[in-house]
C-alpha positions, 0 to 999 in steps of 0.5 A: 500500500505504501508503494502505491502512495509513493507512486501516486505522490511522484506522479502528482508532483510530476504532473504539477511540474509539467503543468508549471512548465507548460504555463511558463513556456507560454510566457504568461507572467501574470500567474508566475513571477520569476526571480533569479533562482525561484518562481513565485505565484503572483498575488494578483486576483486574476492570477489566483483565478488562473491557478484555481483553473489549473488545479481544477483541470488537474483534478479532472485530468485522466492522468491525475491519480485518484484513490477510492477512499470509499473502498473498504478493505476486507476484514477477513484473514486466512491463516494457514498452518503451513503454506508449503508441503514436501511430498519427498520421492513420488512415483509417476502417475501416483496420487499424492494427497495433502490437506492445507489446514487454515483458519479464518482469523478475521472478523467476517465470513471467509469466502474462497472464490477459487483455488487454481493449480499451476498445472493440470497435475495439481488439482485443488478442492476447497470449501464452497461455503463461507468459513465463519470467523475463528472456524477452520477448513482445508484445501485438499490438493492432489498431485499426479506426476506425469512421465515428463516429470520423471527424474526431476524435482517438481515445485507446483503452486496453488493460488487461493483467491478469497475476500482477503487482503491481499486477495491471493495466497500462494500454497506450494508443494514439492516432490522428486518424481522417481524415474519410471521403470521400463 
């Protein structure tokens, strides 16, 4: 969140500088008074009106960053006992199951909208009903390694999307897939 604020601030400052440069390049000395090393805003009432117009145009510009202060951040949190599981050595075409346990540590019902594996060999199953605050649940993952994965260590992810902040949580599974005997 802090990074977004810093970026918004930098973009705003840049927009102001570009606007000031544009106004100065038109030789409009009624709004700005230049001295040796500094530029001042004129105290002339006509100049104040121009400055007010400039600020209004900047607020209405599509290039000016905005923040939706009415947007409410989710009060729901998901806390996993562990976000990683190591299967060890597994065989090609085997079914390797693991349940990631979690708790709703927020104060609103937790709604998991999706859980997606990084490839077709990793299939998650998640609760479809909301999990009330303080209650727990599981995301079951089945890893079915293929021949193409034989003889190598595999790391797969499951992206869990829910009404949390951040919206996505990443779970990882790893395994070494033994070479298939021929």
